[in-house]
N, C-alpha and C positions, 0 to 999 in steps of 0.2 A: 189379397194381403190381409194379414191379421196383426193387430196390436196385442201384445201379451206381456206377461211378467214371468221371468224364469223362477220356478219354484223348486227346482231340483235337477239332479243329474241322473241319468239312467246308465247302469252298467250291465252289460250282457256278455258273458263269456262265449256263447255260441250265437252267431248271427250271420246273416247273409253277407257274402263277400263285399258287396257295395257299401256296407257299413264298417268294414275293417278300417282301423285307424281314424275313425270319426268320433268326435265328442257328441254324445246325445244328451239333449236337454228336455226337461219336462216344463212345458210352457202353458200357463193359464191365460186364455184370452181375457182382455179387459176392455171396457168401454172408454170413451174419451175422458171421463172423470176418474178413471182408475179402478172402477168397480169390476169385480170378477163377473164374467159374462157367460161362459159356457164351460164344458168339460175340458180338462187339460189335454194337450196334444204332445206328441213326441216330435222333436225337430232336430235335425243335424245342425250343429253350430259351425258357422263359417267365419265368425267375427270375434271369437274368444269372449263371449258373454258369460256372465256369472249369475249366481243366485241373487235375486232381488232386482236385476236389471230389467228395464222396460225394453222390449225388442220388437222388431218388425219381422214377421214371418211370411215367407212366400209359400203358399200351399197349393201349388199346381204341378202335377207330376212331370210333364214334359219340361217345364221351365227349370225345375229343381235339378233334373239330371243334366241339362245343358249348363247350368250355373256351376255345377261341380265338375264339368269337363268330361262327362261320360259320352262315348260315341253312340251308344245305343241306350234304349230305355231301361231303367233300373227300377226296383221296387222302393223308390224314395218318393215321399209325398210332400214333406214340409222341411224347409231349411230356414235358419235364422240368418237374415241378410243385413241387419243393422241393429246397433244399440241406440235407443232413442234418448236424446238429451232433454228435449222439450217438445210438448205438443201444443200447437196453437190452433184452436178450432174456429176462430173468428167470432166466438160468442163471449161477451163480457162475463167475468166472474160474478157470481151472485152477490148483489149488493154493491157492485162497483161499476160505474160507468153506464148504468141503465137509465134510460129516460123515464121520467115520472110523468104520468098523465094528469 
């Protein structure tokens, strides 16, 4: 699973049939503090996410094709499965709630 931020949409007039009628998003992975982490990835949107949304991306080939209801394996790697409202890491924010020695 990857946490990311949607940075754009991808439009392709010619594409594999498994991508037909699917919304494609450009997602930039981020760390727990919201800092960009790696290169952007392309993911199929299953939750109507939009630009600027924090999202959860499933990036495992077999799981993605099962989630989209395909009977056999397709050339799909990543799908957006959730829009994230809040992230709780169990770590106190800097300067708040930390014990002083």
